[in-house]
N, C-alpha and C positions, 0 to 999 in steps of 0.2 A: 616587419622592421623596415622603415623607410631608408632608402639608399643614402640620401644626403650627399655632401661633397666629400668624397674620399679619393679623388683623383691624385691628390698630393701623396697619398700613401703608396700608390702604384709607382710613382716616381722614386720614392725612397727605396722601394723594393728593387727597381731596376738598377739603382746605384748601390745595392747591397748594404744599405744603411740599417743593419739589424738593431743596433742600439737605439736608434731614433724610433724605429717601429716598436721596440720594447717599451720605450717611454710612453708612446700612445696607448699601448696595451694596458699599462698599469695605471695611467693617470688621466686618460681622456674621460670626459663626463658623458659623452654620447655613446650609447651602446654600439651604434653602427661603426664608430671609429674603432672601438676596442675589438669588435667582431672582425673587421677588415684587417686590423693589425695582426690578430691571431692567425687569420687565414693566410696572410702573406708570409708570416714567419714560418708557417708550415711548409711553404714552398721554397724556402731559402735554406741552404746548407752550404755555406760558402767556405767552410774550412777555416773559419776564424779561430782565434785562440780558444783553448779548452776552457779558460775562465769565462769567456763570453758565452760559449755554448752552455755552460752550467747556469749562468745567470738567466739565459733565455728558458732553459728547461725548468728551472725552479719557478720562474714567473708563470709559465704556462700551467704548471702543476697547481700553483696557488690559484690561478684564475679558474681552473676547472673545479676547484673546491668552493671558491668564495664569491665569484662574480654574481651579481644580482640578476643577470640576464642568462636564461638557459641557452639562448642562441650563442652567446659569447662563450659560455662554458663548453658547449658542443664543439665550437670552432677551436678552442684550446685543446680539447681531447684529440681532435683530428690532426692538429698541428703536431702534437706529441707523437702520434702514430706515424706521421710522415717523416719526422726527423729521426726516429729510431734511436734515441739516445737513452732509453731505459726509464724515462720518467713516467711513461704510460704504465709500465710494469709496476712502478711504485704505487700508482693510483689503484691498479687492479689488486695488488697485494693487500693494500689497506682495506679494500672492500672484502676480499676473500678472508682476511684475518678476523673480520667481525662475524658475529652470528648473522646468518642470512635473514633471520627474522628480526634482527636489530641492527640494521645497517648504520654506517656513519651518519651523523646528523646532517652533514652537508648534502647528502643525497636527497633529503626531504621526501622520503617515501617510507612506508611501513615495512616493506620487505624488499630485499635486493632484486628479486625477480620482477618487481613492479616496473623496474626500468626497462624490462623487455617489452613493455607495452607502450612506451613513450613514442612520440613522433620523431625523436632524434636517434638516428642510427648509431651515433657515437655513444650515447647512453646505453643503447642495447648491446653494443660491442663490449663495453665495460662489464655489464651485468652478466653476459654470457661467459666471458672469460673468467670472471670472479667465481661464478657458480661452479665451473669446472675445477678451479683450483681448490675450492672449498670441499669438493667431493661429496656434496649433499644430495642424496637420492630424491629428496623432496623437491628438488629443482627440475627433475627430469621432464615432467609434463610441460612446464613452461618453456623449457629449452626446445623440446620437440615442436612446440607451436611456432617457433621462429625458424624452423628448418627451411621454410620457403620465403624467408625475408628477402626484400628487394636488394638489400646490401650484401654483397658477397662476403664481406668481413664478418658480418653478424652470423650468416649461415655457417661459415667455416668455424667460427669460434663456438657456436652452439653445438655443432657436430662434434668438434674436438672435446668439448666439455662432457658430452655424453659418453665418449670413449674413456675419459678420465674417471668419471663416476662409475662406469661399469654396470649400469642398470640394464638388465636384459629387456626391460619394457621398451627400450629405445631401438631394439634391433630392426623391427619392420620399417620404422621411419628412416633409420640409417641406410637400410638397403635401397630405399627409394632415392636417396641422395647419390647413389652410385651412378645415376644418370643425370646428375646436375649439369647444367650447361658450362659450369666453370670447373676446370681440372683441379684447381686447388680444393674445392669442396669434395669432388670425387675421391681424390687422394686421401683427404682427411676422413671421409666416411669409411673407406676401406681400412684405414689404420684404426679407426674407432671400433669397427667390428672385430678386428683382430685383437684389440685390447680387451674386449669383453670375453672373447675366447671360448664361448660355449659351443656345443654341437649345433645349436640353432644359429649361432653367428657364422659358423662354417657354411651351413646351408645357405644362409643369406648372401655370403660372399661368392658362392659357387657360380651363380648366373653372371656375375661380373667377370669372373675368370674365363667365362666362355662367351663373353659379349662379342657383338659384331665390330665393336670399336677397339682398335688396337690399343689406344691409350688407356682405355678402361681395363683391358686385359693385363696390360703391363702393371698398372697400379695395383690391381687385385693380387696378381701373382707375386708382386714384390713385397706384399705385406704378409704373406702366408707364414713366414718364419716367426712372426710375433706370437703365434698360438702356443709355442713352447711344447708342442706335442706332434704326434704323427697324424692327427685328424685330417689335416689338409694335404696329405701326401699324394692322394689320387689326383688332386687338382694340379699339383706340381708336375706329376708325371705327364698329365695332359699338356701342361705348358711346355714340356720338353719336346712335344710333337706338334706344337703350334705352327701355323703357316707363316707366322711372322718371326724373323730372326731375332728381333728385339725382345719379343716375348720369350723365345727359347733361351736367349742369353740371360734374361731376368730370372727365368725358372731355374737355370743352372746355378746362378749366384744365390738364389734363395735356398736352394737345396743345400748348398755349402753352409749357409748361415744356420740352417736347421740342424745340420750335423754339428757345427761348432757350438751351438747353444744347448746341445743335449746335456741333461744333468749327468754328473759323474757316475751316479749309481745306475743309470740307464744307457750309458754311452754304447756299450757293446750291443745291447738289444736294438737300439735305434739305428746304429750303423748297419747291423745285419738286415733289418727290415728295409732300410733304404736301398741297400745293395740288391736285395732280392727283388724289390719293386722295379729298380732300374733295369736289372737283367731281364726280368719278365717282359718289360715294355720294349726292350731292345731298341731304344731310341738311337737312330743312326747319327743324330746331330749332337748328342751329348759330348762326345769326344771333341768335336770341333769347338763347342762352347767352352769346355774346360781348358783347351789349349789357348783360346782367346783370352780367357780370364787370367791364366798364368802368364800370358804375354804382356800383361799390363803391370803397373806399379801397385801391387796389392800388399796389404798388411800381412804379417806372418801367419795369423790364424786362417786367413783365406788361402794362402799358398799351401799350408800344410794339409788342409782338408781337401783342397782341390787335387793335390798330388795323391792323397790317399784314395780319393774316388777315381781318379784317372788310373791308378794302379789296379783297382778292382775291376774297372772296365776292361783294361788291357788283359788281365788274367782271364777274362771271360771270352776274349776273342781268340780265334785260331791263329791269326797272324796280325799282331798289332802293327800299325803303320810306323814308318820310319820316323815321322815327326813325333809320335807318342814316345817311342823309345828314346829319341834325342832329348825330349823334354825331361823324361825320368832320369836319364843319365846326368844331364846338366843339374838336376835338382840335388844330386849328391853333394854339390857345393853350395847349397842354399845356406844363407847365414842363420836360418832358424834350425836348430839342432833336430827338432822333431820332424820338420819337413824333410830333412836329409835322411832321417831314419825311415820315414815312410817310403821314400824313393828306393832306398836300399832293399827294404822288404819286398817291394813290388818287383824290382829287377831280379831278385833272388828266385822269384816264381816264374820268370819268363825264360824263353829259350829262342834259339835260332841264329843263323849266321849274321843277320842284320844287327842283332843285339851285340854279338861279339865284335863286329866291326865298329860299332859306335863306342863300345867300351875301350877298345884298343886306341881308337883315335883320341878319346878323352885322356887316356893315360899318357899318351906320347906327346901331346901338345903342351906348350907353355900356358900358364894361366891358372889351372885348377890348384886349389890348396893341397897341401900334403895329405891332409885328412881325407879330402874328397878323392884324391888319386888312390889312396890306400883302400878306400871303400870299393872303388871301381876294380882295382886289382884283385880284391877278395872275391868279388862276383865273377870276374874273368877267369880266375883259377878254377872256380867251381864249374864253369861252363866249358872249359877247354881241357880239363884233366879228367880222364876216364874214371880214376879213383879219387877224384877231388873231394873237397870237404863236404860232408853231409850237411843237410839242413840243420841238424842238431848242433853240429860244430859251429856253423855260422850263428845260429841262434844264441849259443852260449859264449860267443866272442865277447871279451871284456870291452874292447874298443867299439864294436859294431853290434850292439844288442839288437836282435830282431824284434820288431814291434809291429803290431797290426792295428793299434789304436792308442790314443793318449793314455788311457788307464794302464795299459800294458807297459808302456814306456815308463810311466811314473813308478809303477811297482818294481820294475827291474832296476831302475836307477836307484831307488831307495834301498833295494837289496844290496846293490853294489856299494853304495855309500856306507851302509851299515857294516859291511865286511871290513872297511878301512877305519872304523871308529874304535879308538883304543878302549880296551876293557869292556867292549860290548855296549858302550854308552850310546844312546840314540842321539843323532845329530838333529838338533831342534830347527836347523835351517835347511833341511832337505829341500831340494828343488821340487816345485810343483809345476804342472803344466797349465798355462793360462789358456782357457777356452779349449 
């Protein structure tokens, strides 16, 4: 395509004249003018009115479908990608919604994957993303063939597509992308292997979890919870002992996610196996990482499972540290009821003068809620009274039901709710525990 005189378009771009550029995109006779207008619109996002942004997005979408020049169509796709207004997703959805063997007429190819072989990276990007959304295993080989594409967007979308499709034939090629020069591709490859989730996928991800590159290890360890099973547990335990604090922190967080994502019917089994593996490894840094996680602004499911795991670690130590005891005592006032129950259960299993001191301080100071103060007093009485409440008494307390895991809590709460339901009717709105 000859350059021609397009200097005036750059002047319009400098002055943020989007509507005038839009006019040249839709009405100019010369392809080079339309091409340059599309290119410049992609670089502008001036925050003009939503109506103007919609006009531009629709015009770019129409241009990508109908312009007679492939150069202009590719420039329009690139502009939609840069503007991030959702119009490129519409184009991809249109392709994905059609049969991959019978793509939309405007693509002018026999099969969607034929676009993966064009000279335009923008076309290859659309084809890769659409194949992934369609989930067709017949596209796997063509997608793998562009894993080494010169355009990082194409590589990343092809890798992601294979993860969505879930075809085990892509595992070896995905493993090779764990060393991609772009972190975006490495991260996507790790996620894709985790999405496939087979034993072979775990094996393929293992070298990345032990890579010499810290960033690769972080990416691999951070994706291990996606497997939905205990297959990658040994890699997580290794991550807890990694030389990098970032990897150790990531491993601890992933371990919490693995616990949280455990199926309800396997919750007890998975928690027991995780606890056993952690105790056997005796990772000295796990406590530090759990405290750091709890020190941040975490969602309820993270707090409750971090508190549960911290309690199990503390029970396994001869003398839990002051900071651990402090965190567990403070968790009695957690706004999440189950997190507070986990803290109560853990404290009920611990002993020592430091714990008694922490509990007394908590009870005596202003700030804690009455419910939290009552929980602390209950544990304090047990620890300071020679003939104090037995574990059974604490366990059966109506207000402070002892729990060791979410399923235990749910069952006991349902039992308690059932006792208060008139004529033995089942309450159809009994509380369930999320995650």
